[in-house]
C-alpha positions as CSV (number, residue, x, y, z in Angstrom):
1,M,93.8,39.6,72.3
2,R,96.9,41.4,71.6
3,R,99.9,40.9,74.5
4,L,101.7,44.3,75.3
5,T,105.1,44.0,75.4
6,P,107.5,45.5,78.5
7,S,108.5,48.0,76.4
8,H,104.7,48.6,75.4
9,A,103.4,48.4,78.5
10,G,106.1,51.0,80.1
11,T,105.4,53.9,76.7
12,G,101.9,53.2,78.1
13,S,102.4,53.7,81.7
14,R,104.5,56.5,80.6
15,R,102.4,58.0,78.9
16,I,99.6,58.0,81.7
17,R,101.4,59.3,84.4
18,G,102.2,62.0,82.1
19,V,99.2,63.6,81.9
20,P,98.6,64.7,85.1
21,R,101.8,65.5,85.5
22,R,101.6,68.5,82.7
23,R,98.5,69.4,84.4
24,L,100.3,69.5,87.9
25,V,103.2,71.6,86.0
26,L,100.8,74.2,84.9
27,L,99.0,74.1,88.2
28,T,101.8,75.4,90.0
29,L,102.8,77.4,87.2
30,A,99.6,79.7,87.4
31,G,99.7,79.1,91.5
32,I,103.2,80.6,90.7
33,A,101.9,83.8,88.5
34,G,98.8,84.3,90.9
35,L,100.4,85.0,93.5
36,G,103.0,86.4,92.3
37,W,100.3,89.0,90.5
38,F,99.2,89.3,93.8
39,F,101.5,90.0,96.3
40,A,104.0,91.9,93.7
41,P,101.9,95.4,95.5
42,L,103.1,94.8,98.6
43,L,106.8,94.0,97.7
44,P,109.1,98.0,97.3
45,S,109.3,100.2,94.9
46,A,111.5,102.9,93.3
47,A,110.4,106.7,95.8
48,P,108.3,108.4,93.4
49,P,109.6,111.2,91.3
50,S,108.2,114.4,94.0
51,P,105.2,116.6,93.3
52,A,106.8,119.9,94.9
53,A,109.1,119.7,90.9
54,P,106.9,117.9,88.0
55,D,107.5,117.0,84.8
56,P,106.5,119.5,82.4
57,A,104.5,117.0,81.4
58,S,101.9,115.5,83.7
59,T,99.2,118.3,83.2
60,G,99.9,118.1,79.2
61,A,96.6,116.2,77.3
62,S,99.0,113.5,76.4
63,T,100.0,112.1,79.2
64,G,96.8,112.2,81.1
65,P,95.2,113.9,83.9
66,W,96.8,114.2,87.1
67,V,95.0,114.2,90.5
68,I,95.1,115.6,93.5
69,S,93.4,114.0,96.4
70,A,92.7,115.2,99.6
71,L,91.7,112.8,102.6
72,V,90.0,115.4,104.4
73,D,89.8,114.5,108.0
74,D,91.6,116.6,108.9
75,P,91.3,120.3,107.4
76,W,94.5,121.5,107.0
77,R,95.4,118.4,105.3
78,G,92.6,120.1,102.5
79,H,94.9,123.5,102.7
80,S,97.6,122.2,101.3
81,A,96.3,120.4,98.6
82,L,94.4,123.2,97.1
83,L,97.4,125.5,97.1
84,L,99.3,122.7,95.3
85,W,96.4,122.3,93.2
86,Q,96.7,126.3,92.1
87,Q,100.1,126.3,91.5
88,Y,99.3,123.9,88.7
89,P,96.3,124.7,86.0
90,G,94.4,122.5,84.3
91,S,95.4,119.4,87.0
92,I,92.6,118.1,89.0
93,L,91.5,118.5,93.0
94,V,89.6,115.9,95.0
95,F,88.2,116.2,98.4
96,Q,87.9,113.2,100.2
97,G,85.7,112.3,102.9
98,N,82.3,112.2,104.4
99,A,79.8,115.2,104.3
100,E,80.6,116.7,107.7
101,Y,84.5,116.4,107.2
102,Q,83.4,118.4,103.1
103,A,81.7,121.3,104.7
104,I,84.5,121.7,108.2
105,T,87.1,121.6,105.0
106,R,85.2,124.1,102.5
107,Q,84.6,126.4,106.1
108,H,88.1,126.3,106.4
109,L,89.1,127.1,103.1
110,L,86.9,130.1,103.2
111,N,87.5,131.6,106.4
112,R,90.8,131.8,104.8
113,G,89.6,133.0,101.3
114,L,91.1,130.6,100.0
115,W,87.7,128.7,98.5
116,P,88.3,128.5,93.9
117,Q,85.2,130.7,92.4
118,D,85.7,128.6,89.6
119,T,85.1,124.8,90.9
120,S,85.0,123.1,88.1
121,K,87.9,121.4,88.3
122,L,86.6,120.6,92.1
123,I,85.9,117.1,92.5
124,R,84.1,116.1,96.1
125,L,84.2,112.4,96.9
126,L,82.3,111.3,99.9
127,P,82.7,107.4,99.6
128,G,84.3,105.8,102.1
129,C,84.7,105.2,106.0
130,D,88.8,104.8,105.8
131,T,91.9,104.9,104.0
132,V,91.3,102.2,102.4
133,G,87.2,102.9,101.7
134,Q,88.9,106.6,100.5
135,V,91.6,104.8,97.6
136,T,89.2,102.6,96.2
137,A,86.5,105.0,95.9
138,L,88.7,106.9,94.3
139,A,89.8,104.2,91.9
140,R,86.2,103.5,90.9
141,R,85.5,107.2,90.0
142,L,88.8,106.9,88.3
143,E,88.5,103.9,86.3
144,T,85.8,105.2,83.8
145,W,88.3,108.0,82.5
146,P,89.5,108.0,79.6
147,R,92.8,107.5,80.5
148,P,95.3,106.8,82.7
149,G,97.8,109.6,84.6
150,R,99.5,111.1,87.9
151,L,97.6,110.5,91.5
152,T,99.1,112.5,94.2
153,I,98.0,111.9,97.6
154,V,98.3,114.7,100.1
155,T,98.4,113.6,103.7
156,A,99.4,114.0,107.3
157,E,103.1,113.2,106.6
158,T,102.9,109.9,109.3
159,H,100.3,108.8,107.9
160,M,101.5,108.6,104.4
161,A,103.7,105.0,104.3
162,R,100.7,103.3,104.9
163,T,98.2,105.5,102.3
164,L,101.0,104.8,99.4
165,A,101.1,101.2,100.6
166,I,97.7,101.0,99.6
167,A,97.4,103.0,96.3
168,R,100.8,100.9,95.5
169,I,98.2,98.4,95.4
170,I,95.2,99.5,94.8
171,Y,96.8,101.3,91.4
172,A,98.8,98.5,90.4
173,G,98.9,97.6,86.6
174,S,96.0,100.7,85.8
175,G,98.3,102.8,84.4
176,W,98.9,105.5,86.7
177,Q,101.2,106.8,88.5
178,V,100.9,107.3,92.4
179,D,103.0,109.7,94.6
180,G,102.4,111.7,97.6
181,F,102.7,114.8,98.9
182,D,102.9,115.8,102.5
183,A,100.2,118.1,104.4
184,D,101.2,120.5,106.7
185,T,99.3,119.8,109.4
186,G,100.3,119.5,113.1
187,D,98.2,116.0,112.8
188,L,101.4,113.7,113.6
189,R,99.6,111.1,115.0
190,P,101.9,107.6,115.0
191,E,100.9,104.7,112.9
192,S,101.2,101.1,113.8
193,Q,102.6,98.6,111.9
194,L,100.0,95.9,112.4
195,R,97.4,98.7,111.2
196,L,99.8,98.9,107.6
197,W,99.7,95.2,107.0
198,R,95.7,94.8,107.4
199,D,95.5,97.4,105.2
200,Q,97.8,96.2,102.6
201,L,96.0,92.4,102.7
202,R,92.5,94.3,102.7
203,S,93.9,96.2,99.5
204,S,94.9,93.1,98.1
205,L,91.6,91.2,98.8
206,W,89.7,94.5,97.4
207,R,92.4,94.3,94.4
208,L,91.2,90.2,94.0
209,T,88.1,90.5,94.2
210,G,86.5,94.3,94.6
211,W,85.2,93.8,98.7
212,D,88.1,95.0,100.7
213,G,87.0,92.8,103.5
214,R,84.2,95.5,105.3
215,L,81.0,93.8,107.0
216,D,78.5,96.3,107.1
217,S,77.3,98.1,103.9
218,N,77.5,101.7,105.6
219,D,80.4,103.4,103.3
220,C,80.2,106.5,105.0
221,R,79.0,109.3,103.4
């Protein structure tokens, strides 16, 4: 049997040790890339353009649809969203909230003579127990559309930072341009930082697994 010389033995040893080392490097790089993908939407981003002065091409067929979504837990959000929607023919209006909130919002607009006669571009989306649930419900709906476009979420000013933080995570990498429009409402209850962090984590979990962390199966229609 041939005996390895010291030089041969050293080469063999380096070769054996090199295999797991390369794997470790690859796993480390893969882990870093995965963490980057997971946490990138949590990083601060530049403020989006205001919907009050959109690019004229925002509603054009070449750039995809412009969707205006209102979280109608407060009917005044739907009121503000409808007025914005009416300024831009071709845009699509989505009212999000359970059946009770939808009915209240519709009656609110009917009482003011604002309910549109043509509702072909008005979508009423019921699922979602809370803001995370509503944003993910719309994301699932928009996944089936031919191409991404622009999404403007209408909600209270004090609710906006948390809503956009959720949406930025949910829509990361989807191609949708997401911005917000402050509703004219008296519902200005303050939001807590803890709630913001909780919902960012839930949104990241949904983006990774398709589950937002809710333990019950009720979709709050």
